[in-house]
C-alpha positions in Angstrom: 22.1 0.5 -15.0 19.3 -1.7 -13.5 17.2 -0.1 -10.8 17.8 -2.8 -8.2 21.6 -2.7 -8.8 21.7 0.7 -7.1 19.3 0.0 -4.3 21.1 -0.2 -1.0 20.3 -3.2 1.2 18.4 -6.4 0.7 14.9 -7.5 1.3 15.7 -10.2 3.9 13.4 -8.7 6.5 10.4 -9.5 4.3 10.8 -13.1 5.3 10.9 -12.4 9.0 7.2 -11.9 10.0 6.3 -9.4 12.6 3.5 -11.7 13.7 2.8 -15.4 13.9 -0.5 -15.0 12.2 -1.0 -14.0 9.4 2.8 -13.9 9.0 4.9 -13.3 5.9 3.1 -11.7 2.9 3.1 -14.3 0.1 3.6 -13.3 -3.5 0.1 -14.5 -4.3 -1.7 -12.3 -1.8 -4.0 -9.5 -2.9 -3.3 -6.1 -1.2 -5.5 -3.1 -0.9 -4.2 0.5 -1.0 -6.9 2.9 0.3 -6.9 6.3 -1.5 -8.4 9.4 0.2 -7.4 12.1 -2.4 -9.3 12.0 -5.7 -6.4 14.1 -7.1 -4.2 11.0 -6.8 -6.3 9.3 -9.6 -6.5 10.2 -13.3 -9.9 10.4 -14.9 -9.4 7.0 -16.5 -9.2 5.4 -13.0 -5.4 4.9 -13.0 -3.1 6.2 -10.3 -0.9 9.3 -10.7 2.8 8.5 -9.9 2.7 11.1 -7.1 0.3 8.7 -5.2 3.3 6.4 -4.7 5.6 9.0 -3.1 5.2 7.5 0.4 7.0 4.4 -0.7 10.3 6.3 -0.4 9.4 7.9 2.9 7.4 6.0 5.5 6.1 3.3 3.2 2.7 2.7 1.8 0.1 1.2 4.1 -2.1 -1.6 2.7 -4.5 -4.1 4.0 -4.2 -7.8 3.0 -7.1 -9.6 1.4 -7.8 -11.6 4.6 -8.5 -8.4 6.5 -12.0 -8.3 8.0 -14.4 -5.5 7.2 -13.7 -4.1 10.7 -10.1 -3.5 9.7 -11.1 -1.6 6.6 -13.7 0.5 8.6 -11.1 1.2 11.3 -8.5 2.4 8.8 -11.0 4.7 7.1 -12.2 6.1 10.5 -8.5 6.7 11.6 -7.6 8.4 8.3 -10.7 10.7 8.3 -10.9 11.5 12.0 -7.2 12.4 12.2 -7.4 14.9 9.3 -7.8 18.6 9.7 -9.6 18.8 6.3 -12.7 16.8 5.6 -11.7 13.5 4.0 -13.5 10.6 2.5 -12.3 7.4 1.0 -12.2 7.9 -2.8 -11.2 4.4 -3.9 -9.1 1.3 -3.5 -6.2 0.1 -5.6 -6.1 -3.7 -5.5 -3.0 -5.7 -6.6 -1.1 -8.9 -6.2 2.0 -8.6 -4.0 4.3 -10.2 -6.6 3.4 -7.5 -9.1 5.1 -4.8 -6.9 7.9 -7.0 -5.5 9.4 -7.7 -8.9 10.0 -6.0 -12.2 11.5 -7.7 -15.2 12.8 -10.5 -12.9 14.4 -8.1 -10.5 13.3 -6.7 -7.1 11.4 -3.4 -7.0 10.0 -2.9 -3.5 9.6 -4.9 -0.3 6.3 -6.0 1.0 6.3 -6.4 4.8 4.1 -7.9 7.4 3.4 -4.9 9.7 0.4 -5.6 12.0 -1.0 -2.7 13.9 -3.4 -2.5 16.8 -6.8 -3.6 15.5 -5.3 -4.3 12.1 -3.5 -7.6 12.2 -3.6 -7.8 8.4 -1.7 -4.6 7.8 1.3 -4.7 5.4 3.7 -2.0 4.1 5.3 -1.4 0.8 8.8 0.0 1.4 11.4 1.0 -1.2 15.0 0.4 -0.4 17.2 3.5 -0.4 18.9 4.2 -3.7 22.6 4.1 -2.7 25.0 6.9 -2.9 27.8 4.5 -3.8 27.5 1.0 -5.1 29.9 -1.8 -5.7 28.8 -2.2 -9.3 29.8 0.7 -11.5 30.5 4.3 -10.6 29.0 6.2 -7.7 25.4 7.3 -8.3 25.0 11.0 -8.5 22.1 12.9 -6.8 20.5 13.6 -10.1 20.7 9.9 -11.2 19.2 8.8 -7.9 16.3 11.1 -8.4 15.8 9.8 -12.0 15.8 6.2 -10.7 13.4 7.1 -7.9 11.0 8.6 -10.4 11.4 5.6 -12.6 10.4 3.3 -9.7 7.3 5.5 -8.9 6.2 5.3 -12.6 6.7 1.5 -12.6 4.7 1.1 -9.4 2.0 3.3 -10.8 1.6 1.1 -13.8 1.6 -2.1 -11.8 -1.2 -0.9 -9.5 -3.6 -0.5 -12.4 -7.2 0.6 -12.0 -8.7 2.1 -8.8 -12.0 0.6 -7.6 -14.4 3.3 -6.3 -15.3 3.1 -2.6 -18.9 2.5 -3.6 -17.9 -0.6 -5.5 -15.5 -2.1 -2.9 -16.9 -4.9 -0.7 -20.5 -4.1 -1.6 -20.1 -0.4 -0.7 -18.9 -1.1 2.8 -16.7 2.0 2.8 -18.8 4.3 0.6 -20.0 6.6 3.3 -18.5 8.0 6.5 -17.8 5.4 9.2 -20.9 5.2 11.3 -21.4 4.8 15.1 -22.5 1.2 14.4 -19.2 0.4 12.7 -17.2 1.7 15.6 -19.3 -0.4 18.0 -18.7 -3.6 16.1 -21.9 -3.7 14.0 -21.7 -4.5 10.3 -24.0 -3.4 7.5 -27.4 -5.1 7.5 -27.6 -5.1 11.3 -25.3 -8.0 11.9 -22.6 -8.1 14.6 -19.1 -8.9 13.7 -17.5 -12.0 15.2 -14.6 -11.6 17.7 
């Protein structure tokens, strides 16, 4: 039974942008998934399937390629300041939207335009619910749903590929803790970001 045949609901909302600009996430766009837990990454730089668990819960937050440095800095600051334990950005998984939208010519997950305050280029990866009952074939058991969910996570894991270390992303912009200068709008090298 194909994975998308037992996923409940369609992906129509992907094509209804939440914002006028930048709007719908195109298949060709590069997305960035920021990773704060080094345990989510194997020694060879690939993601562990468990890193993708959020796709079945609240979704996986990403930033689109057009996001300015300030959006990345804000995201890191929010993720580190709101954590009880000391956190640092470990790395960034970069991938093309179409690679996670489709698998073997069928749909895998939705990629949605979900702008947030200060982050207009925010997007979410969201997996549809694996249905309890489907029109095609027999009802899907709880065990089968879990098997299919794990299959989806493994598939996503393979599609995201290698993780770029924070020190190598955007000339090391996110390698250290967000500084006071970043929060006041200054960028590395003493420049001021444009508004």
